[in-house]
C-alpha positions, 0 to 999 in steps of 0.5 A, a space after each residue: 500500500 503506497 501512502 499517498 493522497 488517496 481514499 485508500 489512505 483515508 480508509 486506513 485512517 478512518 478505521 478509527 471512526 467506524 462505529 456505525 451499525 452493520 447493514 442488514 441483508 434487507 438493507 442490501 436488497 434495497 440498495 438501488 435508487 428509485 423514482 417516485 410518481 412525482 418524478 423525484 429521484 432517490 439516490 442510494 449513497 453509501 459511506 463509512 463516515 461517522 465523525 465526519 457525518 455532520 459534514 456529509 449530512 450538511 452537504 446532503 441538505 445543501 444539495 437537496 435544496 439546490 436539486 429539489 428533484 433529487 433525494 439522497 438516502 444515505 447509509 453509513 456502514 461500519 468501515 471494518 465490514 464495508 468491503 464485504 458489504 459492498 462485494 455482497 451488494 455487487 453479487 446481489 446486483 443491488 449496489 448503491 447509486 454512488 458510494 465511497 470506494 471499498 478498500 478491497 479489492 484494489 481500485 483498478 481491480 474493481 474497475 476491471 470487474 466493471 463495478 464503476 461508471 466512467 465519468 468522461 461523458 460529464 468530466 470534460 477538460 473544463 471540469 477537470 481543470 479545477 484540480 491541480 496538475 497530476 491530481 488526475 492521472 493514469 494508474 491512480 484514478 484513471 484506467 485505460 484513459 477513463 476517469 473513475 474518481 477524484 480525491 476529496 482530501 489534500 496532502 497531509 501526514 495522516 497520523 498525529 501524536 496527541 498530548 493531554 495538557 492536564 496530564 503533562 502539567 500534573 507531571 511537571 512536563 512544562 517549560 519555564 514559560 509555562 508551555 507544555 513540553 511537546 515531545 519530538 524524539 523517542 527519548 522525549 516520549 520515554 522521559 514524559 511517559 516515565 514522569 507521568 507514570 511515576 508522578 501519578 503513582 501508577 494511576 495515570 499512564 504515559 501512553 495508551 491506545 485501543 487496538 481491539 478492532 483496528 490495526 492501531 499499532 501500525 499507526 504508532 509505527 507510522 508516527 515513530 518510523 517514517 521520520 527515522 529514515 524509513 520512508 516506506 513506513 509499516 507497509 511500503 517498500 523504500 522507493 530509493 531501492 525498490 525493496 522492503 526494509 523491515 529487517 534491513 533497516 534496524 530502526 524498525 526493530 529498534 522502535 519495536 524494542 522500545 515499544 516493548 520496553 514502554 510496556 514492560 516499564 508499565 508506561 502504557 495503559 495495560 488494557 490497550 490491546 483489548 479496548 477499542 480505539 473509540 474507548 481509548 479516545 475517551 480515556 485520553 480525554 479523561 486523562 487516563 494517559 498522557 499521549 495517544 496516536 490518532 488523526 484529524 477525525 478525533 478532533 470533532 468528537 473532542 470539540 463536541 465534548 468541549 475538550 480542548 486542552 491538548 496539542 498535537 505533533 507528528 513524525 517523532 524521531 530518534 534524533 532532534 530532526 527527522 531523517 526523512 519526511 512523509 512522502 505524499 503522492 498526487 492522485 486519489 479517490 473518494 466516491 464513484 458511481 455504480 455502473 448499475 445505477 439507473 440514475 447516472 445523471 443524478 448520481 453525477 450531480 451528487 458526485 460533482 457536488 462532493 467534488 466541488 471547491 465549495 464542498 471542499 471548503 466546508 470540509 476544512 471549515 468543519 475541521 474534517 481535514 485538508 481539501 484537495 483544493 489548496 485555496 481552501 486550506 488557508 488557515 482563515 477558513 478554520 480558526 480552531 487552534 488544533 486544526 491550525 496545528 494539524 495544518 502545520 504538520 504539513 511541513 513534515 510531508 514532501 512530494 515523493 516518487 510515484 511509480 504510477 506516474 513513471 509507468 501507469 501500468 504499475 497501477 495494475 500490479 496487485 501484490 497478494 496480501 502477506 500474512 502475518 502483516 506488520 500489524 500482526 507482528 507488532 501486536 504479537 511482539 507486544 503481547 509476547 506471542 512473538 519472541 524473536 522480532 528479528 526473524 519475524 521482520 526478516 520473514 515479512 520483508 522477504 514475503 513482501 518483496 516476493 509478493 511484489 515481484 510475483 505481482 509484477 510477473 503476473 502483470 507482465 504475463 497479462 501483457 502490461 510492461 512493468 519492472 521492479 526498476 519502476 519502483 526504484 528512484 535512486 536520486 530521491 532525497 527523502 527530505 526534499 520534494 520529488 517530481 516524478 517524470 513519466 517514462 518516455 516510452 
């Protein structure tokens, strides 16, 4: 999974916000849109937005006011079940008219299976010109020359370290001027965790998370590893070499050993593995622990509870300055129109509305994230101090290499899922089920590399020219913006 400005990335992030009920079979059978005797078209729309629901609900209200002949019937699914539910809807021939794109199978595979309607008959050159260059490109949201989706969100580091001010103050973790000591290094986090745990007599913990339902520990690795000279993070190859580096780059094992040390020293809330991320967010708010990892989606919930006594930062590193930044890539997806919809023009109207500059501006104003349209991300559009801190974390990201721009056929490469995945290994080592972390990381590195190379071979057998060389950018400085140039061939 390449970390880029895609809804794939957002799905990874949004697992924290999944709390909606599972769709029932009757709901699936009622998925398609309809038209009543008065001519009003009802579009069925699926998403998995929970904390972002106020934004989407407001967009529905505004859209229906502007389009009185169209009604949006929204169904919010659990993100953990979303892919399976959508596949079931496909098999039963009852897909919604428009939906957020499932995480699996990969988007290009969904396109190849005919799930989605090409947008080209509506999305002409003038319409596409609203997006900055390289946002729409082959291998990301265009396949075989046809456009299927566009991104909603702008480029930002997806995960942050959140710091509870009251917990830090109680542990005397304040500067001479009274401001909170914001951790920037691994040692800073260790020091703060020790101070919190000891000062409270073990009643408050330095760190906490909720890993019962989602792979939250991979978020933790992301925050602590990306800036440690590991631009591939917990899931990608290092594009300087085209190789996975889970074992060959010692920072992975070093951080995992540090995580285990934090646990052994009782700096981490002891039930973190068994509680959910939603519960962990509530516990952080109540001051049961001083630091947690989350995303921008946490802020609206805390704001609704009038909890504002916190700060955020990201890319915590072994050294005072990051050795690499979060590599972002242009492109991305959000929603798509079902190829089976009987109301495609109306579905396009709703798609177009969500993809508009104005909807993106409201996304920023409501504190949901950055917009794909840079003009919307002016701090004046959201004066909330924590959202401004979130915007400021963009300084830890730079445009990185994009193999799909160099060779669009890379978008057709679909590696088989490797198990145990990184999240399984982190949890297994944390709980003691894995004792030799070096061997586990070496096996994951080898399996991941083989899966990538096997997938490249399959793509070549299908008549699409791809090489491992497409994944190698030897001239990439991981702290500087990189502009990927297409192959001349």
